C-alpha positions as a Python dict, from the first residue, in 0.01 Angstrom:
ca = {
    (1, 'X'): (0, 0, 0),
    (2, 'X'): (-247, 204, 202),
    (3, 'X'): (-524, 138, -51),
    (4, 'X'): (-492, -233, 31),
    (5, 'X'): (-540, -196, 404),
    (6, 'X'): (-751, -477, 547),
    (7, 'X'): (-1093, -374, 675),
    (8, 'X'): (-1427, -531, 757),
    (9, 'X'): (-1471, -893, 659),
    (10, 'X'): (-1116, -926, 523),
    (11, 'X'): (-969, -819, 857),
    (12, 'X'): (-1193, -1070, 1036),
    (13, 'X'): (-1084, -1345, 796),
    (14, 'X'): (-718, -1256, 846),
    (15, 'X'): (-755, -1280, 1223),
    (16, 'X'): (-924, -1618, 1189),
    (17, 'X'): (-645, -1772, 979),
    (18, 'X'): (-420, -1999, 1190),
    (19, 'X'): (-59, -1884, 1216),
    (20, 'X'): (197, -2005, 961),
    (21, 'X'): (6, -2266, 767),
    (22, 'X'): (155, -2433, 462),
    (23, 'X'): (-90, -2394, 170),
    (24, 'X'): (-364, -2129, 167),
    (25, 'X'): (-623, -2065, -105),
    (26, 'X'): (-820, -1744, -153),
    (27, 'X'): (-1110, -1869, -365),
    (28, 'X'): (-1269, -1589, -567),
    (29, 'X'): (-979, -1357, -494),
    (30, 'X'): (-1074, -1065, -723),
    (31, 'X'): (-745, -891, -807),
    (32, 'X'): (-573, -1020, -494),
    (33, 'X'): (-602, -715, -267),
    (34, 'X'): (-678, -930, 38),
    (35, 'X'): (-471, -1228, -79),
    (36, 'X'): (-168, -1000, -58),
    (37, 'X'): (-220, -981, 320),
    (38, 'X'): (-320, -1345, 365),
    (39, 'X'): (24, -1434, 227),
    (40, 'X'): (172, -1327, 563),
    (41, 'X'): (-2, -1622, 730),
    (42, 'X'): (121, -1902, 500),
    (43, 'X'): (420, -2050, 322),
    (44, 'X'): (246, -2092, -14),
    (45, 'X'): (-41, -1868, -121),
    (46, 'X'): (-284, -1937, -404),
    (47, 'X'): (-580, -1751, -547),
    (48, 'X'): (-830, -1799, -826),
    (49, 'X'): (-1112, -1600, -980),
    (50, 'X'): (-1334, -1654, -1286),
    (51, 'X'): (-1252, -1304, -1414),
    (52, 'X'): (-959, -1306, -1660),
    (53, 'X'): (-913, -930, -1617),
    (54, 'X'): (-892, -954, -1237),
    (55, 'X'): (-641, -1240, -1248),
    (56, 'X'): (-423, -1059, -1502),
    (57, 'X'): (-422, -756, -1272),
    (58, 'X'): (-341, -975, -970),
    (59, 'X'): (-44, -1133, -1148),
    (60, 'X'): (96, -790, -1232),
    (61, 'X'): (57, -659, -877),
    (62, 'X'): (170, -963, -676),
    (63, 'X'): (423, -1195, -837),
    (64, 'X'): (483, -1401, -521),
    (65, 'X'): (131, -1549, -523),
    (66, 'X'): (8, -1829, -750),
    (67, 'X'): (-298, -1691, -932),
    (68, 'X'): (-513, -1862, -1193),
    (69, 'X'): (-847, -1830, -1369),
    (70, 'X'): (-1098, -2085, -1242),
    (71, 'X'): (-1456, -2141, -1137),
    (72, 'X'): (-1524, -2287, -794),
    (73, 'X'): (-1725, -2584, -916),
    (74, 'X'): (-1414, -2743, -1069),
    (75, 'X'): (-1049, -2658, -1006),
    (76, 'X'): (-723, -2827, -1105),
    (77, 'X'): (-571, -2842, -755),
    (78, 'X'): (-469, -3174, -600),
    (79, 'X'): (-699, -3339, -347),
    (80, 'X'): (-626, -3278, 22),
    (81, 'X'): (-386, -2997, -67),
    (82, 'X'): (-487, -2684, 126),
    (83, 'X'): (-460, -2617, 499),
    (84, 'X'): (-686, -2311, 473),
    (85, 'X'): (-945, -2211, 214),
    (86, 'X'): (-1114, -1870, 220),
    (87, 'X'): (-1444, -1777, 54),
    (88, 'X'): (-1480, -1407, 135),
    (89, 'X'): (-1815, -1285, -2),
    (90, 'X'): (-1783, -1526, -293),
    (91, 'X'): (-2022, -1813, -222),
    (92, 'X'): (-2330, -1601, -299),
    (93, 'X'): (-2205, -1568, -659),
    (94, 'X'): (-2141, -1934, -749),
    (95, 'X'): (-2365, -2111, -1000),
    (96, 'X'): (-2392, -2438, -808),
    (97, 'X'): (-2357, -2425, -430),
    (98, 'X'): (-2332, -2800, -368),
    (99, 'X'): (-2080, -2864, -647),
    (100, 'X'): (-1872, -2575, -515),
    (101, 'X'): (-1872, -2712, -159),
    (102, 'X'): (-1791, -3061, -288),
    (103, 'X'): (-1489, -2922, -470),
    (104, 'X'): (-1376, -2726, -166),
    (105, 'X'): (-1408, -3042, 42),
    (106, 'X'): (-1197, -3234, -210),
    (107, 'X'): (-902, -2994, -208),
    (108, 'X'): (-911, -2915, 168),
    (109, 'X'): (-694, -3129, 395),
    (110, 'X'): (-835, -3325, 685),
    (111, 'X'): (-827, -3091, 988),
    (112, 'X'): (-807, -2803, 740),
    (113, 'X'): (-985, -2471, 797),
    (114, 'X'): (-1262, -2327, 580),
    (115, 'X'): (-1367, -1964, 632),
    (116, 'X'): (-1683, -1840, 460),
    (117, 'X'): (-1830, -1490, 465),
    (118, 'X'): (-2163, -1417, 296),
    (119, 'X'): (-2439, -1157, 304),
    (120, 'X'): (-2679, -1246, 585),
    (121, 'X'): (-3059, -1259, 566),
    (122, 'X'): (-3091, -964, 798),
    (123, 'X'): (-3313, -662, 844),
    (124, 'X'): (-3173, -469, 544),
    (125, 'X'): (-3091, -758, 307),
    (126, 'X'): (-3377, -651, 80),
    (127, 'X'): (-3179, -333, 2),
    (128, 'X'): (-2872, -518, -133),
    (129, 'X'): (-2709, -268, -376),
    (130, 'X'): (-2579, -548, -600),
    (131, 'X'): (-2931, -678, -650),
    (132, 'X'): (-3054, -324, -713),
    (133, 'X'): (-2806, -291, -1000),
    (134, 'X'): (-2890, -642, -1127),
    (135, 'X'): (-3264, -572, -1146),
    (136, 'X'): (-3215, -218, -1274),
    (137, 'X'): (-2996, -347, -1557),
    (138, 'X'): (-3241, -631, -1629),
    (139, 'X'): (-3568, -435, -1634),
    (140, 'X'): (-3448, -84, -1724),
    (141, 'X'): (-3163, -173, -1958),
    (142, 'X'): (-3195, 134, -2181),
    (143, 'X'): (-3177, 375, -1887),
    (144, 'X'): (-2887, 176, -1740),
    (145, 'X'): (-2700, 182, -2072),
    (146, 'X'): (-2757, 557, -2105),
    (147, 'X'): (-2628, 632, -1753),
    (148, 'X'): (-2332, 401, -1803),
    (149, 'X'): (-2241, 571, -2132),
    (150, 'X'): (-2284, 913, -1971),
    (151, 'X'): (-2031, 822, -1705),
    (152, 'X'): (-1784, 600, -1896),
    (153, 'X'): (-1819, 723, -2257),
    (154, 'X'): (-1870, 365, -2373),
    (155, 'X'): (-2136, 98, -2376),
    (156, 'X'): (-2150, -146, -2082),
    (157, 'X'): (-1993, -486, -2143),
    (158, 'X'): (-2096, -820, -2003),
    (159, 'X'): (-2121, -856, -1627),
    (160, 'X'): (-1830, -1022, -1449),
    (161, 'X'): (-1869, -1398, -1403),
    (162, 'X'): (-2083, -1456, -1096),
    (163, 'X'): (-2228, -1105, -1105),
    (164, 'X'): (-2483, -1175, -1378),
    (165, 'X'): (-2745, -1326, -1146),
    (166, 'X'): (-2927, -1262, -818),
    (167, 'X'): (-2703, -1194, -517),
    (168, 'X'): (-2803, -1453, -256),
    (169, 'X'): (-2826, -1394, 119),
    (170, 'X'): (-2797, -1672, 378),
    (171, 'X'): (-2894, -1742, 734),
    (172, 'X'): (-2664, -1956, 947),
    (173, 'X'): (-2923, -2234, 916),
    (174, 'X'): (-2913, -2210, 534),
    (175, 'X'): (-2536, -2231, 525),
    (176, 'X'): (-2519, -2520, 770),
    (177, 'X'): (-2784, -2709, 571),
    (178, 'X'): (-2586, -2670, 248),
    (179, 'X'): (-2271, -2799, 418),
    (180, 'X'): (-2465, -3102, 540),
    (181, 'X'): (-2596, -3170, 188),
    (182, 'X'): (-2245, -3157, 43),
    (183, 'X'): (-1941, -3381, 89),
    (184, 'X'): (-1885, -3204, 422),
    (185, 'X'): (-2188, -3394, 558),
    (186, 'X'): (-2119, -3460, 928),
    (187, 'X'): (-1746, -3423, 863),
    (188, 'X'): (-1690, -3074, 995),
    (189, 'X'): (-1694, -2878, 1318),
    (190, 'X'): (-1816, -2518, 1338),
    (191, 'X'): (-1552, -2329, 1535),
    (192, 'X'): (-1674, -1970, 1502),
    (193, 'X'): (-1983, -1778, 1389),
    (194, 'X'): (-1993, -1400, 1344),
    (195, 'X'): (-2305, -1197, 1257),
    (196, 'X'): (-2253, -824, 1233),
    (197, 'X'): (-2315, -487, 1065),
    (198, 'X'): (-2657, -336, 1012),
    (199, 'X'): (-2702, -69, 742),
    (200, 'X'): (-2403, 169, 722),
    (201, 'X'): (-2220, -53, 474),
    (202, 'X'): (-2531, -73, 255),
    (203, 'X'): (-2577, 305, 272),
    (204, 'X'): (-2212, 355, 176),
    (205, 'X'): (-2247, 133, -130),
    (206, 'X'): (-2554, 326, -248),
    (207, 'X'): (-2373, 656, -197),
    (208, 'X'): (-2082, 521, -400),
    (209, 'X'): (-2319, 429, -685),
    (210, 'X'): (-2481, 774, -682),
    (211, 'X'): (-2156, 968, -647),
    (212, 'X'): (-1995, 771, -930),
    (213, 'X'): (-2234, 951, -1167),
    (214, 'X'): (-2109, 1290, -1049),
    (215, 'X'): (-1744, 1265, -944),
    (216, 'X'): (-1423, 1087, -1034),
    (217, 'X'): (-1279, 826, -797),
    (218, 'X'): (-1035, 1047, -598),
    (219, 'X'): (-1311, 1296, -509),
    (220, 'X'): (-1555, 1014, -442),
    (221, 'X'): (-1311, 842, -208),
    (222, 'X'): (-1267, 1160, -2),
    (223, 'X'): (-1643, 1205, 35),
    (224, 'X'): (-1691, 841, 134),
    (225, 'X'): (-1398, 826, 376),
    (226, 'X'): (-1605, 889, 693),
    (227, 'X'): (-1869, 641, 576),
    (228, 'X'): (-1606, 370, 523),
    (229, 'X'): (-1474, 444, 870),
    (230, 'X'): (-1820, 402, 1022),
    (231, 'X'): (-1879, 88, 814),
    (232, 'X'): (-1570, -74, 963),
    (233, 'X'): (-1694, 6, 1312),
    (234, 'X'): (-2040, -124, 1221),
    (235, 'X'): (-1889, -455, 1101),
    (236, 'X'): (-1753, -519, 1450),
    (237, 'X'): (-2094, -478, 1613),
    (238, 'X'): (-2305, -792, 1646),
    (239, 'X'): (-2672, -742, 1562),
    (240, 'X'): (-2778, -1107, 1571),
    (241, 'X'): (-3067, -1191, 1338),
    (242, 'X'): (-3077, -831, 1211),
    (243, 'X'): (-2716, -842, 1086),
    (244, 'X'): (-2628, -782, 721),
    (245, 'X'): (-2311, -996, 725),
    (246, 'X'): (-2239, -1354, 830),
    (247, 'X'): (-1906, -1533, 872),
    (248, 'X'): (-1832, -1891, 979),
    (249, 'X'): (-1512, -2082, 1044),
    (250, 'X'): (-1521, -2460, 1022),
    (251, 'X'): (-1272, -2743, 1051),
    (252, 'X'): (-1289, -3046, 820),
    (253, 'X'): (-1292, -3365, 1025),
    (254, 'X'): (-1290, -3691, 830),
    (255, 'X'): (-1453, -3972, 1029),
}
């Protein structure tokens, strides 16, 4: 499965997962493309996403992983169940940040690991392509609908759950403050912090949006191949406060 090769944040997350844990949860797993790899690090792998279509696709692709439709604010997992929980570029989409963290705290074991990656409030955060599409669709809906129909020969449907609002960016201070306001309050240790990438990933996403109006996916992928390669290199470079991406690894420690 070459198309499922781990890159960027997902590769970082994979490397941060402790070896051979029991229960692992990929929260906001999309169609399971990264969860498929995370399975190598655990005995029992779980994933959820609010998108019914994505979960149905995940179940068809990977039958050895427990997938379900769920929102992060409330899940049906048992308390103190997971050894590792992953939020890979998911937290910026949730409706209620504190409720989501409270729920993650509930289902994470004591001494369990939580890995969060989010867009960082860096130098180029104002150019977030997801927010560009959000505002373009909101304020220029007729033009958006026309371009969408031109490309897909159908009218646009509703946005995916979590993608119908502003795409938040966080500083490390923001994220730490939210953890302190949640059930994690003073019951966690920050083990790792990673700030990286500058603008190549953002440029690649804009190129993808533009090229999608002109070419089909196979041609688009070939054109973007060198940009994806450079984006992966860029993700490894630490730019400090200027970085576009932020990742933290914490351990839950019940007093």
